C-alpha positions as CSV (number, residue, x, y, z in Angstrom):
1,M,0.0,0.0,0.0
2,T,2.8,2.4,0.9
3,K,4.6,1.7,-2.4
4,L,1.4,2.4,-4.3
5,L,0.9,5.6,-2.4
6,V,4.5,6.7,-3.2
7,R,4.1,5.9,-6.9
8,V,0.9,7.9,-7.1
9,L,1.9,10.9,-5.0
10,L,5.6,11.3,-6.1
11,P,4.9,12.5,-9.6
12,L,2.3,14.9,-8.4
13,V,4.5,16.4,-5.7
14,A,7.5,16.5,-8.0
15,G,5.4,18.2,-10.7
16,G,4.2,20.8,-8.2
17,A,7.8,21.4,-7.1
18,L,8.9,21.9,-10.7
19,L,6.0,24.1,-11.5
20,T,6.5,26.4,-8.5
21,G,10.3,26.4,-9.0
22,C,9.8,28.1,-12.4
23,T,7.7,31.1,-11.4
24,T,9.2,34.6,-11.4
25,T,8.3,38.0,-10.3
26,Q,9.5,41.3,-11.8
27,G,10.5,44.1,-9.6
28,G,11.0,47.7,-10.7
29,T,9.4,51.1,-10.8
30,A,6.2,51.9,-12.7
31,S,6.6,54.4,-15.5
32,P,4.1,56.2,-17.7
33,A,2.9,54.5,-20.8
34,Q,4.4,55.5,-24.2
35,S,2.4,57.3,-26.8
36,S,0.3,54.9,-29.0
37,S,2.5,55.7,-32.1
38,A,5.7,54.7,-30.3
39,S,4.1,51.6,-29.0
40,E,2.8,50.6,-32.4
41,S,6.1,51.1,-34.1
42,E,8.0,49.0,-31.5
43,A,5.3,46.3,-31.6
44,S,5.7,46.0,-35.4
45,E,9.5,45.5,-35.0
46,S,9.3,43.0,-32.2
47,P,9.8,39.3,-33.3
48,S,7.4,38.1,-30.6
49,S,4.5,40.3,-31.7
50,G,1.9,39.4,-34.3
51,G,0.8,36.1,-32.7
52,G,4.4,35.0,-31.9
53,G,3.7,34.7,-28.2
54,T,1.7,32.2,-26.2
55,Q,-1.4,34.4,-25.9
56,S,-2.7,33.0,-29.2
57,I,-2.8,29.5,-27.7
58,T,-6.2,29.3,-26.1
59,D,-6.2,25.6,-25.1
60,A,-3.2,23.8,-23.5
61,C,-4.6,20.5,-24.6
62,S,-4.4,21.6,-28.3
63,L,-0.6,21.1,-28.0
64,L,-0.7,17.5,-26.8
65,K,-3.1,14.7,-27.9
66,P,-3.6,11.2,-26.6
67,S,-2.4,9.8,-29.9
68,D,1.0,11.6,-29.4
69,L,1.6,9.5,-26.3
70,S,0.6,6.1,-27.6
71,G,4.2,4.9,-27.7
72,Y,4.7,5.5,-24.0
73,G,1.8,3.5,-22.6
74,E,-1.9,4.0,-22.0
75,F,-3.0,7.3,-20.5
76,K,-6.1,8.6,-18.7
77,E,-8.1,11.5,-20.0
78,P,-6.1,14.8,-19.9
79,V,-6.5,17.2,-17.0
80,Q,-6.5,20.9,-17.6
81,S,-5.7,23.5,-15.0
82,T,-4.3,26.9,-14.3
83,V,-1.8,27.2,-11.5
84,G,0.0,30.5,-10.7
85,G,-1.0,31.8,-14.2
86,V,0.5,28.7,-15.9
87,R,-2.0,26.9,-18.2
88,T,-1.4,23.1,-18.1
89,C,-2.6,20.0,-19.8
90,R,-1.4,16.8,-18.2
91,F,-1.8,13.1,-19.0
92,Q,-1.3,10.5,-16.3
93,Q,-0.4,7.0,-17.3
94,K,-2.6,4.1,-16.4
95,I,-0.7,1.4,-14.6
96,A,-1.3,-2.3,-14.3
97,S,0.5,-2.9,-11.0
98,A,2.0,-0.9,-8.2
99,S,5.5,-1.8,-9.4
100,D,5.0,0.0,-12.8
101,D,6.4,3.5,-13.4
102,Q,3.6,6.0,-13.7
103,K,4.5,8.7,-16.1
104,V,2.8,12.1,-16.2
105,I,3.4,14.0,-19.5
106,G,2.2,17.5,-19.9
107,A,2.4,20.8,-21.7
108,N,2.6,24.0,-19.6
109,I,2.0,27.4,-21.2
110,R,4.0,30.2,-19.5
111,D,2.8,33.6,-20.9
112,T,5.3,35.6,-18.9
113,A,8.4,33.5,-18.6
114,S,11.1,33.1,-21.2
115,V,13.4,30.1,-21.8
116,A,16.2,32.1,-20.1
117,Q,14.2,31.8,-16.8
118,V,14.2,28.0,-16.7
119,N,15.4,26.9,-13.3
120,D,17.9,24.1,-12.6
121,T,15.9,21.3,-10.9
122,G,18.9,19.2,-10.0
123,G,20.5,18.0,-13.2
124,G,21.5,21.3,-14.8
125,V,20.0,23.3,-17.7
126,V,21.3,22.6,-21.2
127,D,20.6,24.1,-24.6
128,K,18.6,22.0,-27.1
129,D,17.6,22.5,-30.7
130,I,14.0,21.3,-31.2
131,N,13.0,21.6,-34.9
132,G,15.0,24.9,-35.2
133,R,13.9,26.4,-31.8
134,Q,16.6,27.1,-29.3
135,A,15.1,25.4,-26.3
136,K,16.4,24.7,-22.7
137,E,16.2,21.4,-20.9
138,A,16.2,21.0,-17.1
139,S,16.7,17.5,-15.9
140,G,15.7,16.4,-12.4
141,G,19.1,14.7,-12.0
142,A,19.5,11.9,-9.5
143,S,16.9,13.3,-7.1
144,V,13.8,13.5,-9.4
145,A,12.9,11.2,-12.3
146,G,11.6,14.2,-14.3
147,C,12.5,16.6,-17.0
148,T,11.3,19.9,-18.4
149,L,11.9,21.0,-22.0
150,A,11.2,24.7,-22.5
151,L,10.3,25.9,-26.0
152,P,10.5,29.6,-26.7
153,V,7.4,31.2,-28.2
154,G,8.4,34.8,-28.9
155,D,10.9,36.6,-26.7
156,S,9.1,36.5,-23.3
157,S,6.9,33.4,-23.2
158,R,7.4,29.7,-23.6
159,V,5.8,26.2,-23.6
160,D,7.2,23.5,-21.4
161,V,7.0,19.8,-22.2
162,E,7.2,18.1,-18.8
163,V,7.7,14.5,-18.0
164,L,7.6,13.1,-14.5
165,G,7.7,9.6,-13.1
166,A,9.8,7.9,-15.8
167,G,12.4,5.3,-14.8
168,S,15.1,8.0,-14.6
169,A,15.7,11.7,-15.4
170,D,17.5,10.7,-18.5
171,E,14.5,8.6,-19.7
172,A,12.2,11.5,-18.9
173,C,14.3,13.9,-21.0
174,Q,14.4,11.5,-23.9
175,I,10.6,11.3,-23.8
176,A,10.2,15.1,-23.4
177,E,12.4,15.7,-26.4
178,A,10.7,13.1,-28.6
179,V,7.2,14.5,-27.7
180,A,8.4,18.1,-28.2
181,K,9.8,17.3,-31.7
182,A,7.0,15.2,-33.0
183,A,3.9,16.9,-31.4
184,V,4.2,20.1,-29.4
185,E,6.7,22.2,-31.4
186,P,4.9,21.8,-34.7
187,R,1.7,23.1,-33.1
188,L,3.3,26.3,-31.7
189,P,3.0,29.7,-33.3
190,K,5.9,30.5,-35.6
191,G,7.8,33.7,-35.4
């Protein structure tokens, strides 16, 4: 019973830790808004404007479908939520016995966090190229069998592909990269 409880709760607790570890706040002093003509000209020059940010993604589950995960086992229906301003879609694997690994695979939309803000969750942060996007990967290392792969969407937002509960952090990162390349990245706004 204890082993089953650990297998069910560990991915959820680890996911919560990874999720809260990536939130940021911005300090500073408020300043008056620019005139509309200055704002419009800057917006037209910004590479993240014109639908290039995550604001155009209205449904986190539009980025990840059950068929995208068929090679990794059988999964329950997706669960959507918003925690701390992060819109998520998570799939939890169905398990046959308490000794099975129970993966949780999800997509997290971060409207106000760039890939430069990815936190080290134990195994370091490394650069990755995912279909031409310069992404960041944060492995859970030896302490957490999880991985977050952050894909930039514009200059100041990103979508994370998160895998928890795999056999190891390396396995979780392999799954996150494969899911990102085949499913999530092709569905992201370009630009």
